[in-house]
mmCIF file of the N, C-alpha and C atoms, coordinates in Angstrom:
data_MODEL
# 
_entry.id   MODEL 
# 
loop_
_atom_site.group_PDB 
_atom_site.id 
_atom_site.type_symbol 
_atom_site.label_atom_id 
_atom_site.label_alt_id 
_atom_site.label_comp_id 
_atom_site.label_asym_id 
_atom_site.label_entity_id 
_atom_site.label_seq_id 
_atom_site.pdbx_PDB_ins_code 
_atom_site.Cartn_x 
_atom_site.Cartn_y 
_atom_site.Cartn_z 
_atom_site.occupancy 
_atom_site.B_iso_or_equiv 
_atom_site.pdbx_formal_charge 
_atom_site.auth_seq_id 
_atom_site.auth_comp_id 
_atom_site.auth_asym_id 
_atom_site.auth_atom_id 
_atom_site.pdbx_PDB_model_num 
ATOM 1   N N  . MET A 1 1  ? 87.818 51.858 43.929 1.00 0.00 ? 1  MET A N  1 
ATOM 2   C CA . MET A 1 1  ? 88.601 53.009 44.275 1.00 0.00 ? 1  MET A CA 1 
ATOM 3   C C  . MET A 1 1  ? 87.748 53.902 45.163 1.00 0.00 ? 1  MET A C  1 
ATOM 4   N N  . VAL A 1 2  ? 88.342 54.452 46.234 1.00 0.00 ? 2  VAL A N  1 
ATOM 5   C CA . VAL A 1 2  ? 87.630 55.294 47.172 1.00 0.00 ? 2  VAL A CA 1 
ATOM 6   C C  . VAL A 1 2  ? 88.336 56.631 47.254 1.00 0.00 ? 2  VAL A C  1 
ATOM 7   N N  . VAL A 1 3  ? 87.572 57.710 47.140 1.00 0.00 ? 3  VAL A N  1 
ATOM 8   C CA . VAL A 1 3  ? 88.124 59.051 47.301 1.00 0.00 ? 3  VAL A CA 1 
ATOM 9   C C  . VAL A 1 3  ? 87.666 59.549 48.650 1.00 0.00 ? 3  VAL A C  1 
ATOM 10  N N  . ASP A 1 4  ? 88.620 59.916 49.504 1.00 0.00 ? 4  ASP A N  1 
ATOM 11  C CA . ASP A 1 4  ? 88.325 60.382 50.850 1.00 0.00 ? 4  ASP A CA 1 
ATOM 12  C C  . ASP A 1 4  ? 88.421 61.898 50.872 1.00 0.00 ? 4  ASP A C  1 
ATOM 13  N N  . ALA A 1 5  ? 87.292 62.583 50.929 1.00 0.00 ? 5  ALA A N  1 
ATOM 14  C CA . ALA A 1 5  ? 87.276 64.041 50.898 1.00 0.00 ? 5  ALA A CA 1 
ATOM 15  C C  . ALA A 1 5  ? 87.873 64.635 52.168 1.00 0.00 ? 5  ALA A C  1 
ATOM 16  N N  . ASP A 1 6  ? 87.784 63.953 53.285 1.00 0.00 ? 6  ASP A N  1 
ATOM 17  C CA . ASP A 1 6  ? 88.308 64.462 54.547 1.00 0.00 ? 6  ASP A CA 1 
ATOM 18  C C  . ASP A 1 6  ? 89.827 64.434 54.598 1.00 0.00 ? 6  ASP A C  1 
ATOM 19  N N  . CYS A 1 7  ? 90.471 63.649 53.798 1.00 0.00 ? 7  CYS A N  1 
ATOM 20  C CA . CYS A 1 7  ? 91.928 63.511 53.830 1.00 0.00 ? 7  CYS A CA 1 
ATOM 21  C C  . CYS A 1 7  ? 92.571 64.140 52.600 1.00 0.00 ? 7  CYS A C  1 
ATOM 22  N N  . GLY A 1 8  ? 92.011 65.208 52.107 1.00 0.00 ? 8  GLY A N  1 
ATOM 23  C CA . GLY A 1 8  ? 92.635 65.910 50.996 1.00 0.00 ? 8  GLY A CA 1 
ATOM 24  C C  . GLY A 1 8  ? 92.529 65.167 49.677 1.00 0.00 ? 8  GLY A C  1 
ATOM 25  N N  . ASP A 1 9  ? 91.401 64.567 49.409 1.00 0.00 ? 9  ASP A N  1 
ATOM 26  C CA . ASP A 1 9  ? 91.164 63.844 48.156 1.00 0.00 ? 9  ASP A CA 1 
ATOM 27  C C  . ASP A 1 9  ? 92.170 62.733 47.906 1.00 0.00 ? 9  ASP A C  1 
ATOM 28  N N  . ASN A 1 10 ? 92.558 62.027 48.949 1.00 0.00 ? 10 ASN A N  1 
ATOM 29  C CA . ASN A 1 10 ? 93.430 60.866 48.781 1.00 0.00 ? 10 ASN A CA 1 
ATOM 30  C C  . ASN A 1 10 ? 92.640 59.740 48.124 1.00 0.00 ? 10 ASN A C  1 
ATOM 31  N N  . ILE A 1 11 ? 93.256 59.092 47.181 1.00 0.00 ? 11 ILE A N  1 
ATOM 32  C CA . ILE A 1 11 ? 92.619 57.976 46.493 1.00 0.00 ? 11 ILE A CA 1 
ATOM 33  C C  . ILE A 1 11 ? 93.250 56.690 47.000 1.00 0.00 ? 11 ILE A C  1 
ATOM 34  N N  . THR A 1 12 ? 92.407 55.787 47.459 1.00 0.00 ? 12 THR A N  1 
ATOM 35  C CA . THR A 1 12 ? 92.894 54.504 47.955 1.00 0.00 ? 12 THR A CA 1 
ATOM 36  C C  . THR A 1 12 ? 92.179 53.389 47.216 1.00 0.00 ? 12 THR A C  1 
ATOM 37  N N  . THR A 1 13 ? 92.776 52.235 47.227 1.00 0.00 ? 13 THR A N  1 
ATOM 38  C CA . THR A 1 13 ? 92.158 51.063 46.624 1.00 0.00 ? 13 THR A CA 1 
ATOM 39  C C  . THR A 1 13 ? 91.343 50.355 47.685 1.00 0.00 ? 13 THR A C  1 
ATOM 40  N N  . ASP A 1 14 ? 90.094 50.113 47.388 1.00 0.00 ? 14 ASP A N  1 
ATOM 41  C CA . ASP A 1 14 ? 89.200 49.436 48.324 1.00 0.00 ? 14 ASP A CA 1 
ATOM 42  C C  . ASP A 1 14 ? 89.292 47.937 48.082 1.00 0.00 ? 14 ASP A C  1 
ATOM 43  N N  . ASN A 1 15 ? 89.869 47.215 49.033 1.00 0.00 ? 15 ASN A N  1 
ATOM 44  C CA . ASN A 1 15 ? 90.000 45.760 48.905 1.00 0.00 ? 15 ASN A CA 1 
ATOM 45  C C  . ASN A 1 15 ? 88.791 45.101 49.539 1.00 0.00 ? 15 ASN A C  1 
ATOM 46  N N  . ASN A 1 16 ? 87.942 44.575 48.727 1.00 0.00 ? 16 ASN A N  1 
ATOM 47  C CA . ASN A 1 16 ? 86.784 43.844 49.229 1.00 0.00 ? 16 ASN A CA 1 
ATOM 48  C C  . ASN A 1 16 ? 87.150 42.385 49.373 1.00 0.00 ? 16 ASN A C  1 
ATOM 49  N N  . GLU A 1 17 ? 87.242 41.926 50.618 1.00 0.00 ? 17 GLU A N  1 
ATOM 50  C CA . GLU A 1 17 ? 87.586 40.529 50.848 1.00 0.00 ? 17 GLU A CA 1 
ATOM 51  C C  . GLU A 1 17 ? 86.432 39.613 50.475 1.00 0.00 ? 17 GLU A C  1 
ATOM 52  N N  . ASP A 1 18 ? 85.209 40.168 50.451 1.00 0.00 ? 18 ASP A N  1 
ATOM 53  C CA . ASP A 1 18 ? 84.050 39.353 50.093 1.00 0.00 ? 18 ASP A CA 1 
ATOM 54  C C  . ASP A 1 18 ? 84.107 38.901 48.639 1.00 0.00 ? 18 ASP A C  1 
ATOM 55  N N  . ASP A 1 19 ? 84.802 39.657 47.792 1.00 0.00 ? 19 ASP A N  1 
ATOM 56  C CA . ASP A 1 19 ? 84.901 39.287 46.384 1.00 0.00 ? 19 ASP A CA 1 
ATOM 57  C C  . ASP A 1 19 ? 85.698 38.002 46.196 1.00 0.00 ? 19 ASP A C  1 
ATOM 58  N N  . ASP A 1 20 ? 86.563 37.685 47.145 1.00 0.00 ? 20 ASP A N  1 
ATOM 59  C CA . ASP A 1 20 ? 87.405 36.503 47.040 1.00 0.00 ? 20 ASP A CA 1 
ATOM 60  C C  . ASP A 1 20 ? 86.694 35.230 47.493 1.00 0.00 ? 20 ASP A C  1 
ATOM 61  N N  . MET A 1 21 ? 85.507 35.376 48.075 1.00 0.00 ? 21 MET A N  1 
ATOM 62  C CA . MET A 1 21 ? 84.779 34.219 48.577 1.00 0.00 ? 21 MET A CA 1 
ATOM 63  C C  . MET A 1 21 ? 84.225 33.415 47.405 1.00 0.00 ? 21 MET A C  1 
ATOM 64  N N  . PRO A 1 22 ? 84.418 32.108 47.431 1.00 0.00 ? 22 PRO A N  1 
ATOM 65  C CA . PRO A 1 22 ? 83.834 31.293 46.358 1.00 0.00 ? 22 PRO A CA 1 
ATOM 66  C C  . PRO A 1 22 ? 82.314 31.265 46.498 1.00 0.00 ? 22 PRO A C  1 
ATOM 67  N N  . THR A 1 23 ? 81.632 31.272 45.385 1.00 0.00 ? 23 THR A N  1 
ATOM 68  C CA . THR A 1 23 ? 80.176 31.227 45.431 1.00 0.00 ? 23 THR A CA 1 
ATOM 69  C C  . THR A 1 23 ? 79.715 29.779 45.385 1.00 0.00 ? 23 THR A C  1 
ATOM 70  N N  . GLU A 1 24 ? 78.626 29.531 46.060 1.00 0.00 ? 24 GLU A N  1 
ATOM 71  C CA . GLU A 1 24 ? 78.076 28.181 46.126 1.00 0.00 ? 24 GLU A CA 1 
ATOM 72  C C  . GLU A 1 24 ? 76.718 28.189 45.442 1.00 0.00 ? 24 GLU A C  1 
ATOM 73  N N  . ALA A 1 25 ? 76.478 27.213 44.628 1.00 0.00 ? 25 ALA A N  1 
ATOM 74  C CA . ALA A 1 25 ? 75.197 27.116 43.930 1.00 0.00 ? 25 ALA A CA 1 
ATOM 75  C C  . ALA A 1 25 ? 74.094 26.823 44.945 1.00 0.00 ? 25 ALA A C  1 
ATOM 76  N N  . PRO A 1 26 ? 72.929 27.442 44.779 1.00 0.00 ? 26 PRO A N  1 
ATOM 77  C CA . PRO A 1 26 ? 71.828 27.153 45.697 1.00 0.00 ? 26 PRO A CA 1 
ATOM 78  C C  . PRO A 1 26 ? 71.354 25.717 45.517 1.00 0.00 ? 26 PRO A C  1 
ATOM 79  N N  . PRO A 1 27 ? 70.743 25.159 46.564 1.00 0.00 ? 27 PRO A N  1 
ATOM 80  C CA . PRO A 1 27 ? 70.278 23.771 46.442 1.00 0.00 ? 27 PRO A CA 1 
ATOM 81  C C  . PRO A 1 27 ? 69.128 23.683 45.445 1.00 0.00 ? 27 PRO A C  1 
ATOM 82  N N  . LYS A 1 28 ? 68.989 22.521 44.863 1.00 0.00 ? 28 LYS A N  1 
ATOM 83  C CA . LYS A 1 28 ? 67.861 22.284 43.965 1.00 0.00 ? 28 LYS A CA 1 
ATOM 84  C C  . LYS A 1 28 ? 66.587 22.242 44.793 1.00 0.00 ? 28 LYS A C  1 
ATOM 85  N N  . LEU A 1 29 ? 65.469 22.434 44.135 1.00 0.00 ? 29 LEU A N  1 
ATOM 86  C CA . LEU A 1 29 ? 64.189 22.480 44.833 1.00 0.00 ? 29 LEU A CA 1 
ATOM 87  C C  . LEU A 1 29 ? 63.938 21.210 45.635 1.00 0.00 ? 29 LEU A C  1 
ATOM 88  N N  . ILE A 1 30 ? 64.224 20.075 45.071 1.00 0.00 ? 30 ILE A N  1 
ATOM 89  C CA . ILE A 1 30 ? 63.978 18.801 45.758 1.00 0.00 ? 30 ILE A CA 1 
ATOM 90  C C  . ILE A 1 30 ? 64.867 18.689 46.999 1.00 0.00 ? 30 ILE A C  1 
ATOM 91  N N  . GLU A 1 31 ? 66.112 19.197 46.915 1.00 0.00 ? 31 GLU A N  1 
ATOM 92  C CA . GLU A 1 31 ? 67.015 19.173 48.068 1.00 0.00 ? 31 GLU A CA 1 
ATOM 93  C C  . GLU A 1 31 ? 66.518 20.119 49.154 1.00 0.00 ? 31 GLU A C  1 
ATOM 94  N N  . ALA A 1 32 ? 66.026 21.290 48.759 1.00 0.00 ? 32 ALA A N  1 
ATOM 95  C CA . ALA A 1 32 ? 65.505 22.253 49.731 1.00 0.00 ? 32 ALA A CA 1 
ATOM 96  C C  . ALA A 1 32 ? 64.277 21.687 50.440 1.00 0.00 ? 32 ALA A C  1 
ATOM 97  N N  . MET A 1 33 ? 63.405 21.025 49.692 1.00 0.00 ? 33 MET A N  1 
ATOM 98  C CA . MET A 1 33 ? 62.220 20.420 50.297 1.00 0.00 ? 33 MET A CA 1 
ATOM 99  C C  . MET A 1 33 ? 62.610 19.320 51.276 1.00 0.00 ? 33 MET A C  1 
ATOM 100 N N  . CYS A 1 34 ? 63.642 18.564 50.950 1.00 0.00 ? 34 CYS A N  1 
ATOM 101 C CA . CYS A 1 34 ? 64.123 17.508 51.838 1.00 0.00 ? 34 CYS A CA 1 
ATOM 102 C C  . CYS A 1 34 ? 64.690 18.114 53.127 1.00 0.00 ? 34 CYS A C  1 
ATOM 103 N N  . MET A 1 35 ? 65.418 19.222 53.003 1.00 0.00 ? 35 MET A N  1 
ATOM 104 C CA . MET A 1 35 ? 65.960 19.895 54.193 1.00 0.00 ? 35 MET A CA 1 
ATOM 105 C C  . MET A 1 35 ? 64.840 20.386 55.098 1.00 0.00 ? 35 MET A C  1 
ATOM 106 N N  . ILE A 1 36 ? 63.795 20.971 54.505 1.00 0.00 ? 36 ILE A N  1 
ATOM 107 C CA . ILE A 1 36 ? 62.658 21.455 55.290 1.00 0.00 ? 36 ILE A CA 1 
ATOM 108 C C  . ILE A 1 36 ? 61.965 20.292 55.993 1.00 0.00 ? 36 ILE A C  1 
ATOM 109 N N  . ARG A 1 37 ? 61.794 19.179 55.290 1.00 0.00 ? 37 ARG A N  1 
ATOM 110 C CA . ARG A 1 37 ? 61.160 18.000 55.896 1.00 0.00 ? 37 ARG A CA 1 
ATOM 111 C C  . ARG A 1 37 ? 61.980 17.509 57.083 1.00 0.00 ? 37 ARG A C  1 
ATOM 112 N N  . ARG A 1 38 ? 63.303 17.478 56.927 1.00 0.00 ? 38 ARG A N  1 
ATOM 113 C CA . ARG A 1 38 ? 64.165 17.041 58.034 1.00 0.00 ? 38 ARG A CA 1 
ATOM 114 C C  . ARG A 1 38 ? 64.075 17.997 59.215 1.00 0.00 ? 38 ARG A C  1 
ATOM 115 N N  . LEU A 1 39 ? 63.980 19.296 58.929 1.00 0.00 ? 39 LEU A N  1 
ATOM 116 C CA . LEU A 1 39 ? 63.821 20.269 60.011 1.00 0.00 ? 39 LEU A CA 1 
ATOM 117 C C  . LEU A 1 39 ? 62.500 20.060 60.743 1.00 0.00 ? 39 LEU A C  1 
ATOM 118 N N  . HIS A 1 40 ? 61.431 19.758 60.003 1.00 0.00 ? 40 HIS A N  1 
ATOM 119 C CA . HIS A 1 40 ? 60.137 19.474 60.634 1.00 0.00 ? 40 HIS A CA 1 
ATOM 120 C C  . HIS A 1 40 ? 60.234 18.260 61.547 1.00 0.00 ? 40 HIS A C  1 
ATOM 121 N N  . ILE A 1 41 ? 60.886 17.218 61.084 1.00 0.00 ? 41 ILE A N  1 
ATOM 122 C CA . ILE A 1 41 ? 61.042 16.002 61.895 1.00 0.00 ? 41 ILE A CA 1 
ATOM 123 C C  . ILE A 1 41 ? 61.866 16.304 63.141 1.00 0.00 ? 41 ILE A C  1 
ATOM 124 N N  . LEU A 1 42 ? 62.957 17.036 62.994 1.00 0.00 ? 42 LEU A N  1 
ATOM 125 C CA . LEU A 1 42 ? 63.786 17.411 64.143 1.00 0.00 ? 42 LEU A CA 1 
ATOM 126 C C  . LEU A 1 42 ? 62.987 18.227 65.143 1.00 0.00 ? 42 LEU A C  1 
ATOM 127 N N  . ALA A 1 43 ? 62.245 19.201 64.647 1.00 0.00 ? 43 ALA A N  1 
ATOM 128 C CA . ALA A 1 43 ? 61.473 20.058 65.539 1.00 0.00 ? 43 ALA A CA 1 
ATOM 129 C C  . ALA A 1 43 ? 60.385 19.272 66.260 1.00 0.00 ? 43 ALA A C  1 
ATOM 130 N N  . ALA A 1 44 ? 59.751 18.372 65.566 1.00 0.00 ? 44 ALA A N  1 
ATOM 131 C CA . ALA A 1 44 ? 58.659 17.609 66.180 1.00 0.00 ? 44 ALA A CA 1 
ATOM 132 C C  . ALA A 1 44 ? 59.165 16.626 67.220 1.00 0.00 ? 44 ALA A C  1 
ATOM 133 N N  . THR A 1 45 ? 60.344 16.051 67.007 1.00 0.00 ? 45 THR A N  1 
ATOM 134 C CA . THR A 1 45 ? 60.820 15.002 67.908 1.00 0.00 ? 45 THR A CA 1 
ATOM 135 C C  . THR A 1 45 ? 61.769 15.496 68.991 1.00 0.00 ? 45 THR A C  1 
ATOM 136 N N  . GLN A 1 46 ? 62.640 16.455 68.660 1.00 0.00 ? 46 GLN A N  1 
ATOM 137 C CA . GLN A 1 46 ? 63.687 16.821 69.612 1.00 0.00 ? 46 GLN A CA 1 
ATOM 138 C C  . GLN A 1 46 ? 63.648 18.278 70.070 1.00 0.00 ? 46 GLN A C  1 
ATOM 139 N N  . GLN A 1 47 ? 63.083 19.156 69.285 1.00 0.00 ? 47 GLN A N  1 
ATOM 140 C CA . GLN A 1 47 ? 63.074 20.579 69.627 1.00 0.00 ? 47 GLN A CA 1 
ATOM 141 C C  . GLN A 1 47 ? 61.660 21.146 69.475 1.00 0.00 ? 47 GLN A C  1 
ATOM 142 N N  . PRO A 1 48 ? 60.738 20.782 70.344 1.00 0.00 ? 48 PRO A N  1 
ATOM 143 C CA . PRO A 1 48 ? 59.347 21.234 70.165 1.00 0.00 ? 48 PRO A CA 1 
ATOM 144 C C  . PRO A 1 48 ? 59.189 22.754 70.197 1.00 0.00 ? 48 PRO A C  1 
ATOM 145 N N  . GLN A 1 49 ? 60.081 23.461 70.871 1.00 0.00 ? 49 GLN A N  1 
ATOM 146 C CA . GLN A 1 49 ? 59.969 24.919 70.915 1.00 0.00 ? 49 GLN A CA 1 
ATOM 147 C C  . GLN A 1 49 ? 60.248 25.554 69.553 1.00 0.00 ? 49 GLN A C  1 
ATOM 148 N N  . LEU A 1 50 ? 60.919 24.835 68.667 1.00 0.00 ? 50 LEU A N  1 
ATOM 149 C CA . LEU A 1 50 ? 61.201 25.340 67.327 1.00 0.00 ? 50 LEU A CA 1 
ATOM 150 C C  . LEU A 1 50 ? 60.130 24.951 66.315 1.00 0.00 ? 50 LEU A C  1 
ATOM 151 N N  . HIS A 1 51 ? 59.203 24.086 66.704 1.00 0.00 ? 51 HIS A N  1 
ATOM 152 C CA . HIS A 1 51 ? 58.241 23.551 65.742 1.00 0.00 ? 51 HIS A CA 1 
ATOM 153 C C  . HIS A 1 51 ? 57.400 24.650 65.093 1.00 0.00 ? 51 HIS A C  1 
ATOM 154 N N  . THR A 1 52 ? 56.918 25.613 65.868 1.00 0.00 ? 52 THR A N  1 
ATOM 155 C CA . THR A 1 52 ? 56.095 26.676 65.278 1.00 0.00 ? 52 THR A CA 1 
ATOM 156 C C  . THR A 1 52 ? 56.908 27.550 64.338 1.00 0.00 ? 52 THR A C  1 
ATOM 157 N N  . LEU A 1 53 ? 58.151 27.813 64.687 1.00 0.00 ? 53 LEU A N  1 
ATOM 158 C CA . LEU A 1 53 ? 59.014 28.619 63.816 1.00 0.00 ? 53 LEU A CA 1 
ATOM 159 C C  . LEU A 1 53 ? 59.286 27.901 62.500 1.00 0.00 ? 53 LEU A C  1 
ATOM 160 N N  . ILE A 1 54 ? 59.608 26.632 62.570 1.00 0.00 ? 54 ILE A N  1 
ATOM 161 C CA . ILE A 1 54 ? 59.925 25.858 61.365 1.00 0.00 ? 54 ILE A CA 1 
ATOM 162 C C  . ILE A 1 54 ? 58.674 25.629 60.528 1.00 0.00 ? 54 ILE A C  1 
ATOM 163 N N  . SER A 1 55 ? 57.515 25.560 61.163 1.00 0.00 ? 55 SER A N  1 
ATOM 164 C CA . SER A 1 55 ? 56.276 25.376 60.409 1.00 0.00 ? 55 SER A CA 1 
ATOM 165 C C  . SER A 1 55 ? 55.983 26.570 59.516 1.00 0.00 ? 55 SER A C  1 
ATOM 166 N N  . GLN A 1 56 ? 56.532 27.723 59.844 1.00 0.00 ? 56 GLN A N  1 
ATOM 167 C CA . GLN A 1 56 ? 56.318 28.924 59.038 1.00 0.00 ? 56 GLN A CA 1 
ATOM 168 C C  . GLN A 1 56 ? 57.196 28.958 57.796 1.00 0.00 ? 56 GLN A C  1 
ATOM 169 N N  . LEU A 1 57 ? 58.160 28.050 57.675 1.00 0.00 ? 57 LEU A N  1 
ATOM 170 C CA . LEU A 1 57 ? 59.051 28.055 56.509 1.00 0.00 ? 57 LEU A CA 1 
ATOM 171 C C  . LEU A 1 57 ? 58.351 27.651 55.253 1.00 0.00 ? 57 LEU A C  1 
# 
């Protein structure tokens, strides 16, 4: 609920569309490590300009 002082204390319902978004479970540690390894391989072979950035992960 939102009270707007500028509009004479009108009370409106605040619809948060973000609340309707389904939540996704974070990846397991082993899956995250696999993703990082794949990013390293991609950076080393196809995107060398990203290699230093990905190495910081």
